[in-house]
C-alpha positions in Angstrom: -68.6 -11.1 -67.4 -68.2 -10.4 -71.1 -68.7 -13.1 -73.8 -65.0 -13.3 -74.7 -64.2 -14.0 -71.0 -66.8 -16.8 -71.0 -65.4 -18.3 -74.3 -61.8 -18.2 -73.0 -62.7 -20.0 -69.7 -64.8 -22.6 -71.6 -62.0 -23.2 -74.0 -59.6 -24.0 -71.1 -62.2 -26.5 -69.7 -62.8 -28.1 -73.1 -59.0 -28.4 -73.8 -58.4 -30.0 -70.4 -61.2 -32.5 -70.8 -60.1 -33.5 -74.3 -56.5 -33.9 -73.2 -57.4 -36.0 -70.2 -59.7 -38.3 -72.2 -57.4 -38.6 -75.2 -54.0 -39.1 -73.4 -55.1 -41.2 -70.4 -53.1 -44.4 -69.9 -55.0 -47.7 -70.0 -54.3 -50.7 -67.8 -53.2 -52.7 -70.8 -50.5 -50.2 -71.6 -49.3 -50.1 -68.0 -49.3 -53.9 -67.9 -47.0 -53.9 -70.9 -44.6 -51.5 -69.3 -44.2 -53.4 -66.0 -44.5 -57.0 -67.2 -40.7 -57.6 -67.3 -39.6 -54.6 -65.3 -37.6 -54.8 -62.1 -39.4 -54.2 -58.8 -38.1 -50.7 -58.5 -39.0 -49.9 -62.1 -42.5 -51.3 -61.5 -43.1 -49.0 -58.5 -41.7 -46.0 -60.5 -43.9 -46.7 -63.5 -47.0 -47.0 -61.4 -46.1 -43.8 -59.5 -46.0 -41.9 -62.9 -49.2 -43.4 -64.3 -52.3 -41.3 -64.8 -54.4 -44.2 -63.5 -53.5 -43.2 -59.9 -55.9 -40.3 -60.1 -58.9 -42.7 -60.4 -57.8 -46.0 -58.9 -57.8 -46.0 -55.1 -56.7 -49.6 -54.9 -53.7 -48.9 -57.1 -52.7 -46.0 -54.8 -53.2 -48.2 -51.7 -50.9 -50.9 -53.1 -48.3 -48.4 -54.2 -48.2 -46.7 -50.7 -48.1 -50.0 -48.7 -45.3 -50.7 -46.3 -44.5 -54.1 -47.9 -41.0 -54.9 -49.2 -40.5 -53.5 -52.7 -40.4 -57.0 -54.3 -43.7 -58.0 -52.8 -45.2 -54.6 -53.5 -44.2 -54.9 -57.2 -45.8 -58.3 -57.4 -49.1 -57.0 -55.9 -49.0 -54.1 -58.4 -48.5 -56.4 -61.4 -51.3 -58.7 -60.2 -53.8 -55.8 -59.8 -52.9 -54.1 -63.1 -53.2 -57.4 -64.9 -56.6 -58.1 -63.4 -57.9 -54.7 -64.4 -56.4 -55.1 -67.9 -58.1 -58.5 -68.3 -61.4 -57.1 -67.0 -61.3 -54.3 -69.6 -61.1 -56.8 -72.4 -63.9 -59.1 -71.3 -66.4 -56.6 -69.7 -69.6 -56.5 -71.7 -70.3 -53.2 -73.5 -73.5 -51.5 -72.3 -76.2 -50.6 -74.8 -75.4 -46.8 -75.2 -78.8 -46.0 -76.8 -80.7 -47.8 -74.0 -78.7 -46.1 -71.3 -79.2 -42.7 -72.9 -83.0 -43.2 -73.1 -83.1 -44.3 -69.4 -81.1 -41.3 -68.3 -83.4 -38.9 -70.2 -86.4 -40.4 -68.3 -84.8 -39.9 -64.9 -85.8 -37.0 -62.7 -82.2 -36.0 -62.3 -81.8 -35.4 -66.0 -85.0 -33.3 -66.1 -83.9 -31.2 -63.2 -80.5 -30.6 -64.7 -82.0 -29.7 -68.0 -84.2 -27.0 -66.4 -81.2 -25.6 -64.5 -79.1 -25.6 -67.7 -81.4 -23.0 -69.3 -80.0 -20.3 -67.0 -76.4 -21.5 -67.1 -74.1 -18.9 -68.6 -71.5 -21.6 -69.3 -73.9 -23.4 -71.7 -74.7 -20.1 -73.4 -71.1 -19.3 -73.8 -70.5 -22.8 -75.4 -73.3 -22.1 -77.9 -71.6 -18.8 -78.7 -68.3 -20.6 -79.5 -69.8 -22.5 -82.4 -67.1 -25.2 -82.1 -67.9 -28.6 -83.5 -65.4 -30.9 -81.8 -65.2 -34.4 -83.5 -65.9 -37.2 -81.1 -62.7 -39.3 -80.6 -63.0 -42.9 -81.7 -60.4 -44.6 -79.5 -59.8 -48.1 -78.5 -60.2 -48.2 -74.8 -57.1 -50.3 -74.4 -54.8 -48.3 -76.7 -53.2 -44.9 -76.7 -52.8 -43.4 -80.2 -49.6 -41.7 -79.0 -48.2 -44.8 -77.3 -46.4 -44.4 -74.0 -44.8 -41.1 -75.0 -47.7 -38.9 -73.7 -48.4 -40.9 -70.5 -47.2 -40.1 -67.0 -45.4 -36.9 -66.0 -45.0 -35.5 -69.6 -48.8 -35.5 -70.1 -49.2 -33.7 -66.8 -46.6 -31.1 -67.8 -48.3 -30.5 -71.2 -51.7 -30.1 -69.6 -50.4 -27.7 -66.9 -48.6 -25.8 -69.7 -51.7 -25.3 -71.7 -53.7 -24.2 -68.6 -50.9 -21.8 -67.6 -50.9 -20.2 -71.1 -54.7 -19.8 -71.0 -54.5 -18.4 -67.5 -51.9 -15.8 -68.6 -54.1 -14.8 -71.5 -57.1 -14.4 -69.3 -55.2 -12.4 -66.8 -53.8 -10.1 -69.6 -57.3 -9.5 -71.0 -58.6 -8.8 -67.4 -55.9 -6.2 -66.8 -56.6 -4.5 -70.1 -60.3 -4.5 -69.3 -59.8 -3.0 -65.8 -57.5 -0.3 -67.3 -60.3 0.7 -69.7 -62.8 0.8 -66.9 -60.5 3.0 -64.8 -59.9 5.3 -67.8 -63.6 5.7 -68.5 -64.3 6.3 -64.8 -61.6 9.0 -64.7 -63.2 10.8 -67.6 -66.7 10.4 -66.0 -65.5 12.0 -62.7 -63.4 14.7 -64.2 -63.9 18.1 -62.6 -65.0 19.6 -66.0 -66.9 18.0 -68.8 -65.1 17.8 -72.2 -67.6 20.2 -73.9 -67.8 22.7 -70.9 -66.3 26.1 -71.7 -63.3 27.6 -69.9 -64.1 30.4 -67.4 -62.2 32.8 -65.3 -62.4 33.0 -61.5 -64.8 36.0 -61.7 -67.0 34.2 -64.3 -67.3 31.1 -62.0 -68.2 33.4 -59.1 -70.9 35.1 -61.1 -72.2 31.8 -62.3 -72.3 30.6 -58.7 -74.4 33.6 -57.7 -76.8 33.1 -60.6 -77.3 29.4 -59.9 -77.9 30.1 -56.2 -80.5 32.6 -57.0 -82.3 29.9 -59.1 -82.2 27.5 -56.2 -79.6 25.3 -57.8 -77.4 25.0 -54.8 -75.5 21.9 -55.8 -74.3 23.5 -59.1 -73.5 26.8 -57.3 -71.2 24.9 -54.8 -69.4 23.4 -57.8 -68.8 26.8 -59.3 -67.3 28.1 -56.0 -65.1 25.0 -55.7 -63.8 25.5 -59.3 -63.2 29.2 -58.6 -61.1 28.2 -55.6 -59.0 25.8 -57.6 -58.4 28.5 -60.2 -57.3 30.9 -57.5 -54.8 28.3 -56.3 -53.6 27.9 -59.9 -53.1 31.6 -60.2 -51.0 31.6 -57.1 -48.7 29.0 -58.7 -49.4 26.3 -56.1 -51.0 23.6 -58.3 -52.1 23.9 -62.0 -55.8 23.5 -62.7 -56.3 20.5 -65.0 -59.9 20.2 -66.3 -59.6 16.4 -66.9 -58.5 15.6 -63.4 -60.8 14.8 -60.4 -61.1 16.8 -57.3 -58.9 14.3 -55.4 -56.1 14.5 -58.0 -56.1 18.3 -57.6 -56.0 17.9 -53.8 -53.0 15.5 -54.1 -51.0 18.0 -56.1 -52.1 20.9 -53.9 -50.9 19.2 -50.7 -47.6 18.2 -52.4 -46.8 21.8 -53.4 -44.1 23.5 -51.4 -45.8 26.9 -52.0 -49.0 25.9 -50.1 -49.5 28.2 -47.1 -49.7 26.4 -43.8 -53.1 28.0 -43.0 -54.8 26.4 -46.0 -56.3 23.0 -45.2 -58.1 21.9 -48.4 -58.9 18.3 -47.6 -62.0 19.1 -45.6 -63.5 21.2 -48.4 -62.7 18.5 -50.9 -64.6 15.9 -48.8 -67.5 18.3 -48.5 -67.5 18.8 -52.3 -67.6 15.0 -52.7 -70.6 14.8 -50.4 -72.5 17.5 -52.2 -71.6 17.1 -55.9 -71.1 13.3 -56.2 -73.2 12.2 -53.3 -76.1 14.6 -53.9 -76.3 15.3 -50.2 -77.3 19.0 -50.4 -78.5 21.1 -47.5 -79.3 24.1 -49.6 -78.1 27.7 -49.2 -76.0 26.7 -46.2 -73.7 24.7 -48.5 -73.3 27.7 -50.8 -72.4 30.0 -47.9 -69.9 27.5 -46.6 -68.1 27.3 -49.9 -68.2 31.0 -50.4 -66.4 31.3 -47.1 -63.9 28.7 -48.1 -63.1 30.6 -51.3 -62.7 33.9 -49.3 -60.4 32.2 -46.8 -58.2 30.7 -49.5 -58.1 34.0 -51.3 -57.0 35.8 -48.1 -54.3 33.2 -47.4 -52.9 33.5 -50.9 -52.4 37.2 -50.9 -48.8 37.0 -49.9 -47.9 34.1 -52.2 -46.0 34.9 -55.3 -47.0 33.0 -58.5 
């Protein structure tokens, strides 16, 4: 996974975390909203609250089978209790807790694991210095506007945009890889000279004499493709793969019925790309393939 992929994924995570912490509704805010509301409005307000994601008791009271008036009273009581507890709960000594956590075995183990974590490395590469929000735990800087369903819609919208961007970059990356792979598996290299059928045949004989059977088979296969080109069945394209040539050959209405070129193409794949060479037997096999194709094409007009 490339660095820009890691940065994009991490950015989505960071944005989601910041939005969740910054816009989360407090019990004090929810208490203010339902203090004088009607029972049905109380239930609706609690149902839209982001506090439902973390408060199991609140969800239980909301989903109870009690009459709506009694259920609203229970919800008001519970929210009021939690709001009061938030104002009187003693604040822990952050520095002491941090020192205690650092001395724990869990912290040490996680620190060791983090050394090989690509997400941490990607975060370092971002070089983002996010300011630490200084928020009153009982207040929302945006008021009630960004609480409930609207907050959820905003978060999902941001995540959707980030997902679309990531998908677009992934598609572009895959296309580049496919383009490079096509060039890498082309039947001829970019700097390789053009040769006639007779030149490829002569080259095949010379390479076979040197014991270079794999290269000799390639020359015979190319000579066969050029012979098919000369017959007007399918044009030889040096930048295409053997399978792309086969596809156009089989689709041609000029291809004689006695020519079956799929088996030779599979054999060429095995020898040239798979390096599964038997030796001179492969050369003789492809020399026979060339002669058979040549014989079948004698009656075909280009």
